[in-house]
C-alpha positions in Angstrom: 179.4 84.6 113.4 179.3 87.9 114.2 182.9 88.6 113.4 182.3 86.9 110.0 179.5 89.1 109.4 181.6 92.3 110.2 184.3 91.0 108.0 181.8 90.7 105.2 180.7 94.4 105.7 184.2 95.4 105.8 185.1 93.8 102.7 181.9 95.3 101.2 182.6 98.7 102.0 186.2 98.5 100.6 184.8 97.5 97.5 182.3 100.5 97.3 185.4 102.8 97.9 187.2 101.6 95.0 189.4 98.8 96.4 189.7 95.7 94.3 189.1 92.4 96.0 190.9 89.7 94.2 188.7 86.9 92.5 190.3 83.4 91.8 190.7 83.0 88.1 191.9 80.2 86.1 193.5 80.5 82.6 193.1 77.9 80.0 196.3 76.2 79.0 197.4 77.8 75.9 198.5 75.2 73.0 200.8 75.7 69.7 199.3 72.6 67.8 197.9 73.5 64.3 194.3 74.6 63.9 193.3 71.3 61.9 194.6 69.5 65.0 192.5 71.2 67.5 189.2 69.5 68.4 185.9 70.4 66.9 183.0 70.7 69.5 179.5 69.5 69.1 177.5 71.4 72.0 174.0 69.9 72.4 171.7 71.3 75.0 168.3 70.9 75.5 165.8 73.0 77.5 164.7 71.5 81.1 165.5 68.1 80.2 166.1 67.1 83.7 168.5 64.2 84.8 165.3 61.9 85.9 164.6 61.7 82.1 167.9 60.4 81.0 167.9 57.0 82.3 171.7 57.0 82.6 170.9 58.5 86.0 168.9 55.9 87.1 165.6 56.7 89.0 161.8 55.5 88.7 161.8 56.4 85.2 164.8 54.5 83.9 163.0 51.4 82.6 160.4 53.4 80.8 162.5 55.8 79.0 163.3 55.2 75.0 166.8 56.9 75.2 169.2 54.4 73.4 171.4 57.0 71.8 171.9 59.1 75.0 172.9 55.7 76.8 175.5 55.1 73.9 176.8 58.6 74.3 177.2 57.9 78.2 178.8 54.6 77.6 181.3 56.3 75.3 182.1 59.2 77.5 182.1 60.5 81.0 178.8 61.5 83.0 179.0 64.4 85.3 177.1 63.2 88.8 177.4 66.8 90.2 177.0 69.5 87.5 175.1 72.3 89.1 173.3 75.4 87.6 174.2 78.8 89.4 170.6 80.2 88.6 168.2 77.6 87.5 166.1 79.3 84.8 166.7 79.2 81.2 167.8 82.7 80.3 170.3 83.3 83.0 171.7 79.6 82.6 172.2 80.3 78.9 173.9 83.7 79.6 176.3 82.1 82.3 177.3 79.3 79.7 178.0 81.8 77.2 179.6 84.8 79.1 181.7 82.6 81.8 180.1 84.7 84.4 177.8 84.4 87.4 174.1 86.0 86.8 175.1 89.1 89.2 178.1 89.9 87.0 176.7 89.5 83.4 173.3 91.1 84.6 171.0 88.4 83.4 169.5 87.5 86.5 165.8 87.0 85.5 164.0 85.5 82.4 163.1 89.0 81.1 166.8 90.3 80.4 168.6 90.1 77.3 172.3 89.5 76.2 173.9 93.0 74.4 175.7 91.7 71.4 178.7 94.1 72.6 179.1 91.9 75.7 182.0 89.5 75.5 181.3 85.8 75.2 183.2 82.4 74.6 181.9 82.2 71.0 183.6 85.5 70.2 186.7 84.3 71.7 186.6 81.1 69.9 186.0 82.8 66.5 188.9 85.3 66.9 191.0 82.2 67.9 190.4 80.6 64.5 187.1 78.7 65.2 184.2 78.7 63.1 181.0 79.2 65.2 177.1 78.6 65.0 174.3 78.4 67.0 171.2 76.7 65.9 167.9 76.5 67.8 166.8 78.1 70.9 168.6 81.3 71.9 166.4 82.9 74.5 168.9 86.0 75.1 166.4 88.3 73.2 169.2 90.6 71.3 171.0 89.5 68.1 173.7 86.7 68.7 177.1 87.9 68.4 180.4 85.8 67.9 178.7 83.4 65.5 179.5 82.9 61.8 176.2 81.5 61.5 173.1 81.7 63.7 169.4 80.6 63.1 167.2 80.9 66.1 163.9 80.7 67.8 162.3 84.1 68.9 161.7 83.5 72.8 160.5 80.1 73.4 159.4 79.5 70.0 157.2 76.9 68.9 157.5 73.0 68.4 155.6 72.9 65.2 156.7 74.9 61.9 158.9 77.3 64.2 159.5 80.8 63.2 163.3 81.0 63.2 165.6 84.2 62.7 168.7 84.5 60.8 171.1 87.4 60.2 169.1 88.3 57.0 165.9 88.5 59.1 167.1 89.7 62.6 164.9 91.6 64.7 165.4 92.1 68.4 163.0 90.1 70.8 160.0 88.4 69.2 160.0 90.0 66.0 161.9 88.8 62.7 162.4 85.6 61.1 160.4 83.0 58.8 158.7 79.8 59.4 160.3 76.2 58.9 158.0 73.4 58.3 158.2 70.4 60.6 158.9 69.6 64.5 161.4 71.8 65.9 163.8 69.1 67.2 164.0 67.4 63.8 164.7 70.7 62.0 167.5 71.9 64.6 169.3 68.7 64.1 168.9 68.9 60.6 170.0 72.4 60.3 173.1 71.8 62.6 174.1 68.7 60.5 174.1 70.7 57.2 176.0 73.6 58.9 178.6 71.1 59.9 178.6 69.5 56.3 179.2 72.8 54.6 181.7 74.5 56.9 185.2 75.6 55.9 187.1 72.5 56.4 190.3 74.1 57.2 189.1 75.3 60.5 188.0 73.5 63.6 184.4 74.4 64.5 181.9 74.8 67.6 178.3 73.9 66.8 176.0 74.6 69.3 172.8 72.8 68.6 170.0 74.1 71.0 166.7 72.0 71.2 163.6 73.7 72.5 162.4 70.5 73.7 161.8 69.3 76.4 160.1 72.8 77.7 156.8 73.0 78.5 154.3 72.4 76.6 156.4 69.0 76.1 155.0 68.5 72.6 156.2 65.5 70.5 156.0 64.4 67.1 153.5 62.2 65.6 155.8 59.0 65.7 155.7 58.7 69.5 151.9 59.6 70.1 151.4 55.9 71.3 154.4 55.5 73.4 153.3 55.0 77.0 149.5 54.9 76.0 148.4 52.0 77.8 150.6 52.2 80.8 150.9 54.0 84.2 154.0 55.8 85.3 155.1 55.4 88.9 155.1 58.6 90.9 158.4 60.0 92.7 158.7 59.0 96.4 158.1 62.4 97.3 155.0 62.9 95.1 152.4 63.4 98.0 155.0 65.4 100.1 152.6 67.3 102.3 154.3 70.7 102.1 156.4 73.3 104.3 154.1 72.4 107.4 155.8 68.8 107.7 159.0 69.0 106.0 160.1 72.3 107.7 161.0 74.0 104.4 161.0 77.8 104.2 158.5 77.9 101.0 155.7 75.9 99.5 156.9 75.6 96.1 154.7 75.3 92.8 152.4 72.5 93.0 151.6 70.3 90.0 147.9 71.2 90.7 149.1 74.8 89.0 149.7 72.7 85.8 146.2 71.0 86.1 144.9 74.4 86.2 146.8 75.3 82.9 145.6 72.3 81.2 141.9 72.8 82.1 142.2 76.6 81.4 143.7 75.8 77.7 140.9 73.1 77.4 138.3 75.6 78.4 139.8 78.5 76.1 141.5 77.5 72.8 142.9 81.1 72.2 145.2 80.2 75.3 146.8 77.4 73.3 150.1 79.4 72.2 153.6 79.3 73.8 154.1 77.4 76.7 150.1 76.4 77.0 149.9 74.9 73.7 149.6 71.3 75.1 149.2 68.0 73.0 146.2 65.9 73.4 143.6 68.5 75.1 140.9 68.6 76.0 141.9 67.6 79.6 139.4 66.8 82.4 139.5 65.8 86.1 135.6 65.7 86.5 134.5 63.4 89.1 137.8 62.9 90.4 139.3 63.5 94.0 142.0 66.0 94.5 144.6 63.0 94.8 143.2 61.5 91.8 143.3 64.9 89.6 146.9 65.3 90.7 147.9 61.6 89.6 146.0 62.1 86.4 148.0 65.4 86.0 151.2 63.7 86.6 150.6 61.1 84.1 150.0 63.5 81.3 153.0 65.5 82.2 155.5 62.7 82.7 154.5 60.7 79.3 154.2 64.2 77.4 157.9 64.8 78.8 159.2 61.4 78.1 157.5 61.4 74.4 159.3 64.6 73.8 162.6 63.4 75.3 162.6 60.2 72.7 162.5 62.7 69.9 165.6 64.2 71.3 167.3 61.1 71.5 166.4 60.3 67.9 168.4 63.4 66.7 171.4 62.8 69.2 171.4 59.3 67.4 171.4 61.1 64.0 174.1 63.4 65.0 176.5 60.8 66.4 175.9 58.7 63.3 176.8 61.6 60.9 179.9 62.4 62.8 180.8 58.6 62.5 180.1 58.4 58.6 181.6 61.7 57.8 185.2 60.9 60.0 184.8 63.4 62.2 184.0 61.4 65.6 187.6 60.8 66.6 188.6 64.6 66.7 185.0 66.0 67.8 184.1 66.5 71.4 180.3 65.8 71.9 178.7 67.4 74.7 174.6 67.0 75.8 173.3 68.8 78.5 170.2 70.7 79.6 170.3 74.4 80.9 169.0 73.2 84.2 167.0 70.5 85.9 163.2 70.1 86.3 160.7 68.7 88.8 158.8 65.7 87.4 156.5 65.7 90.4 158.9 65.5 93.0 157.7 67.2 96.2 154.7 67.4 94.2 156.3 69.9 92.0 156.6 70.7 88.4 159.0 73.7 87.1 162.6 74.6 88.3 163.8 77.8 90.0 164.6 76.3 93.6 167.9 75.1 95.1 166.4 71.6 95.6 168.5 68.9 93.9 166.0 68.1 91.0 166.3 71.7 89.9 169.8 72.7 90.1 171.3 69.4 89.0 172.5 69.9 85.3 172.8 66.7 83.6 176.0 66.5 81.4 178.0 63.9 79.5 180.6 64.4 77.2 182.5 62.1 74.8 186.0 62.8 73.0 187.6 59.6 72.4 191.2 61.2 72.2 191.1 62.2 76.0 187.8 61.8 78.0 187.2 58.4 79.6 184.6 56.0 78.4 182.0 54.8 80.8 183.1 57.0 83.6 181.4 59.1 86.1 182.7 62.2 87.6 181.6 63.4 90.9 183.2 66.9 91.2 181.3 69.8 91.6 181.1 71.6 88.3 179.2 74.6 87.6 177.6 75.9 84.3 180.0 79.0 84.5 183.0 76.6 83.9 181.7 75.4 80.4 183.2 78.6 78.5 186.7 77.8 80.2 186.6 74.2 79.0 185.9 75.1 75.6 188.6 77.6 75.9 191.0 75.0 77.0 190.3 72.6 74.5 190.5 75.4 71.7 194.0 76.3 73.2 192.9 80.1 73.5 193.5 82.5 76.7 190.7 82.6 78.9 190.1 86.2 80.2 190.3 86.9 83.9 187.0 88.6 83.6 185.1 85.4 83.0 184.7 83.2 86.3 185.0 79.7 85.1 187.5 77.2 85.6 188.3 74.3 83.0 187.5 71.0 84.3 189.5 69.1 81.6 191.7 67.5 84.1 188.8 66.5 86.3 187.6 64.6 83.0 190.9 62.7 83.0 190.7 61.6 86.6 193.2 64.3 87.8 191.1 66.7 90.0 193.1 69.6 91.0 193.9 69.6 94.8 192.2 73.1 95.1 189.0 72.3 93.1 185.8 73.9 94.8 184.1 72.0 97.4 180.7 74.0 97.1 178.8 75.1 94.1 177.1 78.6 94.6 173.5 79.2 93.9 171.3 82.4 93.4 167.8 82.6 92.4 166.7 86.3 91.8 163.0 86.0 91.0 160.5 86.2 94.0 157.3 85.2 94.9 155.5 84.0 97.8 155.8 80.2 96.9 159.5 80.7 95.7 161.2 83.3 97.3 164.6 84.7 96.3 167.4 83.0 97.6 171.1 82.3 97.8 173.0 79.3 99.1 175.8 76.5 98.7 175.6 73.1 97.9 178.4 70.7 98.6 179.0 67.0 98.2 176.8 66.4 101.3 175.3 69.4 102.8 173.5 72.2 101.5 172.4 75.5 103.2 170.3 78.3 101.6 169.3 81.9 102.7 165.7 82.7 101.5 165.7 86.5 101.9 162.6 87.1 99.3 162.6 90.5 97.5 166.1 90.6 95.8 164.9 92.8 92.9 165.4 96.4 94.2 162.9 97.8 91.6 160.0 95.7 93.0 158.1 96.3 96.1 156.6 93.7 97.7 154.1 93.7 100.9 154.9 92.1 104.0 152.5 89.3 103.3 154.6 88.5 100.4 157.8 88.1 102.3 159.3 85.1 103.9 158.7 84.3 107.3 161.4 81.8 107.8 164.9 82.5 106.3 167.0 79.2 106.3 167.1 75.7 104.8 169.5 72.9 105.4 169.9 69.5 104.3 172.0 66.6 105.0 171.8 64.9 101.4 173.5 61.8 102.7 170.8 61.2 105.3 168.0 62.9 103.5 168.6 62.8 99.8 164.9 63.4 99.0 165.1 66.9 101.0 162.3 66.1 103.1 163.5 67.5 106.3 164.8 70.8 107.0 167.6 70.1 109.7 168.5 73.8 110.2 167.3 73.6 113.9 168.9 70.3 114.6 171.8 70.9 117.3 174.1 68.2 115.9 174.5 70.3 112.9 175.3 73.5 114.8 179.1 73.8 113.6 178.6 72.6 110.3 176.0 75.4 109.8 178.0 77.9 111.3 181.0 77.1 108.9 178.6 76.9 105.7 177.6 80.5 106.8 181.1 81.8 106.8 181.5 79.9 103.4 178.5 81.5 101.8 179.9 85.1 102.9 183.2 84.2 101.5 181.8 83.1 98.1 179.8 86.4 98.1 182.8 88.4 98.4 184.9 86.3 96.0 182.6 86.1 93.3 181.4 89.8 93.5 177.8 89.1 94.6 177.6 92.0 97.1 174.4 93.5 96.4 176.2 96.7 96.4 173.2 98.6 95.2 170.6 97.1 97.3 170.6 98.1 101.1 167.4 96.2 101.5 169.3 92.8 101.1 172.0 93.9 103.5 169.4 94.9 106.1 167.8 91.5 105.8 171.0 89.7 106.2 171.8 91.7 109.1 168.4 90.9 110.6 168.1 87.3 110.1 171.4 85.8 109.5 171.5 84.6 112.9 167.8 83.4 113.1 
């Protein structure tokens, strides 16, 4: 292992001296078909709509969810079983999808970052390649969208009801600009997407990005679903009463659902807080007279019911868009993708929110339908990352894929022809840091997962010793421990596997260019704790 660390730092020093370390790249196949034969792409993405709330992935919510149109899409297309976010936060994930680069390369590592219009992205490439391009709904990248013939986007998180939306005519960076649109945001965004497709230049293929705000906190829903799940109790996850790091051995505490309870109670006590992510439906909320476990259970019931009602409205609008494609004769030559920007905890481990390398957080649910090529009713188990989406789009569009982008087209994977050299591990890094959810990086394979919790990854921030991790490694055998309840890092039977995976992490950091060259503190932490 010492040899591997030495090689790692040797390669790093070469890079700092100006030597180039080759990065594996994949160029999308070029096609000479006429523009009107190239497929259209309808890319629908929700926010935080985790796999547990899709139904088609199974789970304890499967028999409660109202998702018939999503089930139809899965039956007519291929479902990805191992699609992973490389940074499980809204802004970084969206930047990676657009730029085809991991967070460390495109610079969008945290929620506070914005994407410059000057930066290259897949929309620009497709526009240059003869596609009409649009994005409608959640943008979340602060600065003006570039590469889109049309955009109408929410400022920041946006609102569920009567949202402000911004177009080229009234754009201002960050939260300013825009005008209100009357109604429920998911319905509005689907309506506008359909209208744009209907009024497009029909001599060109198109890519339409339809980005719902739902199901992001505060998980609001339209009036038509207010009584859904009203008189029933939803079962809790098997890990709901997980007793934390002291019993599981994990390196972090995580964000308890009790924090959501506090937000519900704060918004109840102070109506001025009811904006943005704290504008929860059906307040007031009370836990008076309840034990801690009873209060936790009541909080879960509200969270999961609101989330599933919000999901049901997404499903309505997926159905409307699919019906429109059928009626307009576009369905046969239109690739339809539905995904979410990352996963989300719905009570697993007693958590809510995302950020962590645990399965519920990093798993991006993903379904694709393309009648001409993609298998119907099929499930693909290959490890796909959100950095790959741009390469897939370029491949279908028949345009060159730049070497500066890091994705790999999984078009052949979808046909059942997985390349022999396809990745065995997905690379993950979470850059923000707090005591309960430290900065970390790691890899996730088909069976094993290894993560290094280094803590203070942002060089401009200074943290006290008390805020730093005291434990640095988590290892999970996902076959024997799918719920990640036992950190097996100290188990001697995994010693050789862990050694090999540590070597793989170092290789990936070099190959992908995630070297922290301007942050010596990270290197000191690696040297000090790599062999803990």
